[in-house]
C-alpha positions as CSV (number, residue, x, y, z in Angstrom):
1,M,29.7,108.3,33.4
2,K,32.2,109.8,31.0
3,T,29.6,112.2,29.7
4,E,28.9,113.4,33.2
5,L,32.7,113.9,33.8
6,L,32.9,116.0,30.6
7,K,30.0,118.1,31.8
8,V,31.8,118.7,35.1
9,K,35.0,119.5,33.3
10,R,33.3,122.0,31.1
11,V,31.6,123.7,34.0
12,V,34.9,124.1,35.8
13,E,36.6,125.4,32.6
14,E,33.8,127.9,32.0
15,Y,33.7,129.1,35.7
16,T,37.5,129.5,35.9
17,G,38.0,130.8,32.3
18,I,40.5,128.1,31.6
19,E,40.3,126.8,28.1
20,D,41.4,123.2,28.8
21,L,42.1,121.6,32.2
22,G,44.2,119.0,30.5
23,I,46.9,121.3,29.2
24,K,50.5,120.8,30.3
25,D,50.7,123.8,32.6
26,R,51.6,123.7,36.3
27,S,50.6,127.3,37.1
28,H,48.8,127.7,40.4
29,E,45.6,128.9,38.9
30,I,45.3,125.9,36.6
31,A,46.4,123.4,39.2
32,M,43.8,124.7,41.6
33,A,41.1,124.4,38.9
34,R,42.2,120.9,38.2
35,W,42.0,120.1,41.9
36,L,38.5,121.5,42.1
37,Y,37.5,119.4,39.1
38,C,38.9,116.3,40.7
39,K,36.9,116.8,43.9
40,L,33.7,117.6,42.0
41,A,34.1,114.7,39.7
42,R,34.7,112.3,42.6
43,E,31.9,113.7,44.8
44,Y,29.1,114.2,42.2
45,V,29.9,111.6,39.6
46,G,31.6,109.0,41.7
47,A,34.2,108.3,39.1
48,T,37.4,106.4,39.8
49,T,40.7,108.3,40.1
50,I,41.9,106.6,37.0
51,L,38.9,107.8,34.9
52,I,39.1,111.4,36.4
53,G,42.8,111.5,35.6
54,K,42.3,110.4,32.0
55,T,39.9,113.3,31.3
56,I,42.6,115.8,32.3
57,N,45.6,113.9,30.8
58,R,46.9,113.0,34.3
59,D,47.4,109.7,36.1
60,H,45.5,108.6,39.1
61,S,48.1,109.6,41.6
62,T,47.7,113.3,40.6
63,V,44.0,113.0,41.3
64,V,44.7,111.3,44.7
65,H,47.0,114.1,45.6
66,A,44.4,116.7,44.6
67,L,41.7,115.0,46.7
68,K,44.0,114.8,49.7
69,S,45.4,118.4,49.4
70,L,42.1,120.3,48.8
71,D,40.8,120.0,52.4
72,F,44.0,121.6,53.7
73,E,43.8,124.3,51.0
74,F,40.2,125.0,52.0
75,A,41.2,125.6,55.6
76,Y,43.6,128.4,54.5
77,N,42.1,129.6,51.3
78,K,38.5,130.7,51.8
79,D,38.3,132.0,48.2
80,L,39.0,128.5,46.9
81,Q,36.4,127.1,49.3
82,T,33.9,129.7,47.9
83,K,34.7,128.7,44.3
84,Y,34.2,125.0,45.2
85,D,30.8,125.8,46.8
86,D,29.7,127.8,43.8
87,L,30.8,125.1,41.4
88,S,29.1,122.4,43.5
89,I,25.8,124.2,43.0
90,I,26.4,124.6,39.3
91,V,27.4,120.9,38.9
92,M,24.5,119.6,40.9
93,S,22.1,121.6,38.6
94,T,24.0,120.5,35.5
95,I,24.3,116.8,35.9
96,K,21.1,116.4,37.9
97,T,22.1,113.1,39.4
98,F,21.8,114.1,43.0
99,T,19.2,112.8,45.5
100,I,17.5,114.3,48.4
101,E,20.0,112.6,50.6
102,D,22.9,114.3,48.7
103,I,21.3,117.7,49.2
104,D,20.7,116.9,52.9
105,K,24.3,115.9,53.3
106,K,25.5,119.1,51.6
107,I,23.2,121.2,53.9
108,S,24.6,119.3,56.9
109,D,28.1,120.0,55.8
110,L,27.4,123.7,55.3
111,Q,25.7,123.9,58.8
112,N,28.8,122.2,60.3
113,T,31.1,124.7,58.6
114,L,28.8,127.6,59.8
115,S,29.0,126.3,63.4
116,K,32.8,126.1,63.2
117,L,32.9,129.7,61.9
118,K,30.6,130.9,64.7
119,I,32.9,129.3,67.3
120,Q,36.0,131.0,65.7
121,R,34.1,134.3,65.7
122,K,33.2,134.0,69.4
123,K,36.8,133.2,70.3
124,I,38.0,136.3,68.4
125,I,35.4,138.5,70.2
126,D,36.3,137.0,73.6
127,E,40.0,137.5,73.0
128,S,39.3,141.1,71.9
129,T,37.2,141.8,74.9
130,Y,39.8,140.3,77.3
131,T,42.5,142.4,75.7
132,E,40.4,145.6,76.1
133,L,39.8,144.7,79.8
134,E,43.5,144.1,80.4
135,N,44.4,147.4,78.7
136,Q,41.8,149.2,81.0
137,K,43.3,147.5,84.0
138,D,46.8,148.7,83.0
139,V,45.6,152.2,82.6
140,Q,43.9,152.2,86.0
141,I,47.0,150.9,87.7
142,F,49.2,153.5,86.0
143,W,47.0,156.4,87.1
144,S,46.4,155.1,90.6
């Protein structure tokens, strides 16, 4: 398991251009890379928070915080979500411990995300159309 964790760590470091995720640096860029590593390590390796923390010189509570915070970050930071999705593909191909069920779950998750985005898009279009109609109504009343 430790070998797989180190592979995931190396993938994240190479992808983000960070030399070592375990350095004592609290900058946003490095913290977000650590968070991504924690989620990937938990999801694809199934490691404990204690073991994940040890590989980046942190304790388990830091890993727990990262896992809880990432979903919120993904909702507001689509670039971070994209990085995670890219890294997921790379990690799956690197460690090759995934099953058909894992892939099917990932596809299902992506389809759910796509459905939510389609709903948001429709709301924006509907609001835009409603605003245009209201503006037209105001213009007609003004010139009547």
